[in-house]
C-alpha positions in Angstrom: 13.3 6.9 11.4 10.2 5.0 11.5 9.3 1.7 9.6 5.7 1.2 8.6 4.1 -2.1 7.7 1.0 -2.2 5.5 -1.3 -5.0 4.7 -1.6 -5.4 0.9 -4.1 -7.7 -1.0 -3.2 -9.2 -4.5 -5.8 -10.9 -6.1 -6.1 -12.8 -9.6 -7.9 -10.3 -12.2 -8.5 -10.5 -16.1 -5.2 -10.8 -17.7 -3.3 -10.4 -14.5 -3.3 -9.4 -10.8 -4.9 -6.6 -8.9 -3.2 -5.3 -5.8 -4.2 -2.8 -3.2 -3.5 -1.4 0.3 -6.7 -1.2 2.1 -5.5 1.4 4.7 -4.2 3.6 2.0 -6.9 2.9 -0.6 -8.7 6.3 -0.2 -5.2 8.0 -1.3 -5.1 5.8 -4.5 -3.2 2.7 -3.4 -4.5 0.5 -6.1 -2.6 -0.9 -8.9 -2.1 -4.3 -11.1 0.4 -6.3 -12.8 0.9 -9.0 -15.4 2.3 -11.4 -12.7 1.5 -11.7 -8.9 5.3 -10.7 -8.3 4.9 -7.6 -10.5 1.6 -6.4 -9.0 3.4 -6.9 -5.5 6.3 -4.9 -6.7 3.9 -2.1 -7.9 2.0 -1.8 -4.7 4.9 -1.7 -2.7 6.4 1.1 -4.9 2.8 2.9 -4.7 2.6 2.7 -1.0 6.1 4.1 -0.5 5.2 7.0 -2.6 2.2 7.6 -0.8 3.4 7.8 2.7 6.1 9.8 1.6 3.7 12.3 0.3 1.5 12.2 3.2 4.4 12.6 5.5 5.6 15.7 3.2 2.2 17.2 3.6 2.0 16.7 7.2 -1.1 14.4 7.1 -1.2 11.5 9.6 -1.0 8.1 8.4 -4.0 5.9 9.3 -4.2 4.7 12.7 -3.6 1.0 13.1 -7.0 -1.1 13.1 -7.7 -4.5 11.9 -3.9 -5.3 11.5 -3.9 -2.9 8.3 -0.8 -0.8 9.8 1.7 -1.4 12.0 4.5 1.2 13.1 7.8 0.4 14.4 10.2 3.1 15.8 
């Protein structure tokens, strides 16, 4: 089994925090939360879901570039 590490960004937003994963943004890896911790938890769950769906569908994950993605065997 491989371990994937994705860079995520959490930023303050009106009424809470906005979070996204740059490498998976085109697949919908954007979310929010009332607190920074909640936004981070939400984006973590979303990234896991997207990676699982991409792997199930046989779609390759984005290649590592600009430290957005690291893959460990």
